[in-house]
N, C-alpha and C positions, 0 to 999 in steps of 0.2 A: 622295740629296735631289737636288731639282730645280734645276740651276744656271743661275741665268738672267742676262745681262749686257746692259749698256743699250748695247751697239754701235752701233747704229742712231743713238741718239741722240748717240752720241760722233761717229759718223761725220759726219751732219748736223750740228754744232754746229761740228767741225773744217772741214766744205767750207765752211761760213758764212764762219768765223773766216778762212782762207786766202783765200776770196772778196776778204774786205775788206782784207787784206794783211797780217792778223794772221800769225805763225808760232808760235802757243802753244795747245795745247790742255789745259784743266785738268781732272783727272780727281779725282773725290771718292772716297774709299777708308778702308776701317774695318783696321786694321793689327792686327786680332786674330784673324785668320780663317786659321791655317795650314792648309793650304799654299797657298793660295790668295794671302792676302796678310799679312805680318808684319813684324817689323822684326829684323834680322841683330844680332850683338854689337856692331855699330858703329851700330847705330839706323840704317844704310839700310835703306829699303822692300825687299823682296823677296818673290817669289812667282810663280804662275802669271799671276796679273792684273796685276801688274808688269809681269813681262815680254810679256803681250798688250799693254798699253797703250804700251810702249815700241818695240814692232813695229808697232803704229798711226801713233805718231809717227815712226817712221823712212821708213813707206812714203808718209806725207803730206809730208816734211819738214818738222815741227813738231818745235817743243819740248814735251815733256811736263813739267807742272806737277802735282805731287800734292798733294792738298789732303786731311788727315785729318780724319777726321769720326766721332762715336761712328753704332753701326749705326743704334739709332732716332731720330736725327736727323738721316741722310742723304738722305732724300727732301725734308725741307723745306729742307735746304740747297740741293738741286739747285734747287728750286724758288723760292728767294730767290738764285739765279745766282751762289752761293759757287763752284762749279764748272761745266764746260760737260756733264759727265757723269759717271755713275756708274759705277767698274769695280771691283766689290766683290763676290762671292757673294751671290744675293738669288733665292728665291721669286719667281715670279710668281703673283701673287694677284689676285682680283679688285679688292679695295679698292686694291692697287696701282697695276693698269692704268688704275683712273679717276684716276689723278694724273698717271704719269708712260708714256712709250713704253718698250716693251721691242724687245730684238732675237730671233731667234729664241734658243731657249735653246742653251746651248754644251756643257753637262755635265750628266750624269744621276746621281747617287749616292744610296744608300739612306739612310734617316735608322732610326737604330738607338735603343731604350730598354736603357741601360746599367746596370746593379746588381750588388751584391757576389753574389758566388757563391752558390747556392743560397738567395736570398731573393725571387725575384721566379717566382711563379707562373703566369705569364702576362700578356698587355697589355690584358684587356677591362676596360671600367670597373668592371664587380663584382671584379674580381682585382686592381686597382688601389686600391679604396676606402681610404682610410684612411693611404695611400702621399704622402710629399712627392716631389713631381718637379719639378727645375728644368730651365727652358728659359729662352733668351737673350730678354730684354725684346723686343718689337714684333720677335720672328720668327714666320715662318707657322707653327714648331713651337707657340710661346706662344698663338696661334690655334687651332690644333686640340687642343690640352690643354684650353684654356677653353671650346670648343665641346663636346667629346666625352665630355671625363673628369670636368671640374669638377663638371658639374651631376649627377654619379653619387655625388660625395664624394671 
């Protein structure tokens, strides 16, 4: 999976906020994407993205404020200024790049198709015809499936 974070935007937003006398950076996060962001048993946010945001805030001597958002609404929430930056695992797509600014990618990871043992004979559109495939709504995987696999049935 190609993991991109909006660090450039975070740094630009935080620099602007600090220049105006503010000491707070509001990060939008979807806490359903372990190990990058999740809630621990006490309900506290944890994970790679949370650690990264806290390190950014510490470096800039700012307070981190975490704003939870559903993944499919995280870009509209950013555009509505509900937070300063997104710090949540996200593929960089052309559609998203037309709406928001991305940093350089920080993490690459593969995407896998997972099925019960001995039930999947391949991953071509022909081999997947008639199968039910689950993807996260609004994800790059949903876009891929809809563009490449759904037309084949």
